[in-house]
C-alpha positions in Angstrom: 0.0 0.0 0.0 3.0 2.2 0.3 3.0 2.8 -3.5 -0.6 3.9 -3.6 -1.8 7.5 -3.6 -3.5 8.7 -0.4 -6.9 8.3 -2.0 -6.1 4.8 -3.3 -4.8 3.7 0.1 -7.8 5.1 1.9 -10.2 3.2 -0.4 -8.2 0.1 0.0 -8.3 0.3 3.8 -12.0 0.9 3.6 -12.6 -2.2 1.5 -10.4 -4.4 3.7 -12.3 -3.2 6.7 -15.5 -4.2 5.0 -14.1 -7.7 4.4 -13.0 -7.8 8.0 -16.2 -6.5 9.6 -19.1 -7.8 7.6 -20.5 -11.3 7.8 -21.7 -11.1 4.2 -19.4 -9.0 2.0 -20.8 -7.7 -1.4 -19.4 -9.7 -4.3 -18.2 -6.4 -5.9 -15.6 -6.3 -3.1 -14.9 -9.9 -2.2 -15.4 -13.2 -4.0 -14.0 -16.6 -4.5 -11.9 -17.0 -7.6 -13.0 -19.8 -9.9 -10.5 -22.5 -11.0 -8.1 -21.8 -8.2 -6.9 -23.6 -5.0 -9.5 -21.8 -2.9 -8.2 -18.3 -3.5 -10.3 -15.2 -2.8 -10.1 -11.8 -4.3 -10.5 -8.4 -2.7 -11.4 -5.8 -5.3 -10.7 -2.1 -4.9 -11.7 0.4 -7.6 -10.6 4.0 -7.4 -11.4 6.1 -10.4 -10.1 4.2 -13.4 -7.7 2.1 -11.4 -8.6 -1.4 -10.2 -6.5 -3.2 -7.6 -6.8 -6.9 -6.7 -5.6 -8.4 -3.5 -5.5 -12.2 -3.6 -5.7 -14.3 -0.5 -7.1 -17.3 1.3 -8.8 -18.4 4.5 -7.0 -19.8 7.5 -9.9 -21.1 9.4 -13.3 -19.5 9.3 -12.4 -15.9 10.1 -8.8 -15.2 9.1 -8.2 -14.0 5.5 -4.5 -13.9 4.6 -3.8 -11.5 1.7 -0.8 -12.9 -0.2 -0.4 -10.9 -3.3 -1.6 -7.6 -4.9 -1.5 -6.1 -8.3 -3.2 -3.5 -10.5 -5.5 -5.1 -12.9 -5.3 -3.7 -16.4 -7.1 -6.5 -18.4 -10.3 -8.4 -18.0 -8.6 -11.7 -17.0 -6.5 -12.1 -13.9 -3.0 -12.9 -14.9 -2.2 -16.6 -14.4 1.2 -15.7 -12.9 -0.6 -13.7 -10.2 -2.7 -16.7 -9.4 0.3 -19.1 -9.3 2.1 -16.8 -7.0 -0.8 -16.5 -4.6 -1.3 -20.3 -4.6 2.5 -20.9 -3.9 2.4 -18.4 -1.0 -0.7 -20.2 0.4 1.1 -23.5 0.3 4.2 -22.0 1.9 2.1 -20.3 4.6 0.5 -23.6 5.6 3.8 -25.5 5.4 5.4 -23.0 7.8 2.3 -23.0 10.1 2.7 -26.8 10.6 6.2 -26.4 11.9 
């Protein structure tokens, strides 16, 4: 978030708080990504910029955000999905130790 403008960082914090505080988060902000290893996507739109924060659940209440990028195309880049899936596997490997 350090690289975002003040307005972008404020909106990002607002959306992350929604995900944290609401029992049912609107799909425009938070939804499961199809064809992934149970990855979820937090979506933040500020003006013409769209930011995606990929993450996963650890238990029922904890969402771990593992990767973020600015989305410029309709499809989520496969490389971003692979990176988030690898970080998820690494997270749970380290947690077991």
